[in-house]
C-alpha positions, 0 to 999 in steps of 0.5 A, a space after each residue: 502453494 503450501 509455502 505461500 499459504 503458511 506464509 500468509 497465515 503467519 502474516 495474518 497472525 502478526 498483523 491482525 492483532 495490532 490492527 485490532 488492538 491499536 495503541 502501542 502495538 499498531 505503532 510498532 507495526 507501523 515503525 516496522 513497516 516504514 523501516 522495511 518499506 524504505 529499505 526495500 525501495 533502496 535495495 530494489 534501485 541500488 546495488 548497495 544501500 546508501 545508508 546516508 540516504 536511508 537515514 535521510 528518508 527515514 527522518 523525512 517519512 517520520 516527520 511527514 507521517 506525524 506532523 501537520 499538513 503544513 509541515 508535511 508540505 514544507 518537508 516534501 521540497 526539502 526531500 526533493 532538494 536532497 535527492 537531487 543533491 545525491 543525483 548531481 553528486 554521484 553517478 549511480 543516483 540517476 534522475 529516474 531512480 531518485 524520482 522513484 525514491 521520492 514517489 515511494 517516500 510520499 506513498 509510505 508517508 501517506 500510508 502511515 497518515 491514512 492509518 492514523 486517520 482511520 484510528 483517530 476517526 473510527 475504531 479498528 473495524 474500519 481498518 479491517 473494512 479497508 483490509 477486507 476490500 483489498 485482500 478479498 479482491 486479491 482472492 476473488 481475482 486469483 480464483 476467478 482468473 484461474 477458473 474463468 480467465 481467458 482475456 489478458 488484463 494488461 499483458 505488458 505489465 502483468 501477463 498472468 492477470 485476466 479481465 475475468 479475474 479482475 471482475 471476479 476480484 471486484 465482485 468479491 471485494 466490493 460485496 464483502 467489504 460493503 456487507 462488512 462495513 454495513 453490519 459491523 461498522 455502522 459509524 461509516 456514513 452509508 454514501 461513504 461506505 458504498 463509494 469506498 466499497 465499490 471503488 477500493 477493489 478497482 483502485 487496489 488492482 491499479 496499485 498492484 499493477 502500478 507496483 508491478 510496472 515499477 518492478 518491471 522497469 527495474 528488472 526485479 521480481 519482488 521488492 524483497 524476500 522477507 516473506 517466502 513465496 510472497 516477496 517483500 513488504 511492498 509486494 504484499 501491501 501495494 494494493 492496500 497502500 492505494 486503497 488507504 490513500 483513496 479512503 483518506 482522500 474521500 474522507 477528507 473531501 466528503 465526510 469532513 465537508 458533509 
């Protein structure tokens, strides 16, 4: 427990300043995220990291993260073709493994695009609104599950999570993010703020379960070991990835249209 707390403080010390300052510091943080995330994807699937594939995927994520939506759509099928080339050329690259790689590459690219959108449209506090919705939910779920948890949420994927914990996480995540956004990010449209605050705690927990399902499928406990007691980068931001995608989707569908 002590190790987890110390590591958590270290993670906050490294990530919060770039999120608040933006600019070059945010760019450095996102580059580190992409490098580590893609590396963790490959190490969890293959015994030896295929460096050729690593280079191809990094290039693809770089283009998909920073280009227009047209180029994004153009690169996706090329990545899929290249992954199938690996599949038919080498036995270790099975269809299920390259499918997981493709999904993760798209998730990483969407994450970077979503972060860029938040900063292009609003200021850093809007990003903290998403972060708060994500990790307040984790905190609420942990303590509510510990003190009140009796009924399993999804024992097949995550035996320790409970329905009571999930509800407690939703209450803290939704309440704190709604209050934070209302008082500190007045630029957010009220309808958009309410909708995202209510749904992000649910979608974030879905993201956590989705990543846990992949880890169970691959027979691993964590995606990485860079954070003692917390696992890898993907272990720490699985819920955040889903919430960023939700936020971006809602913004593109509702706010821009309105």
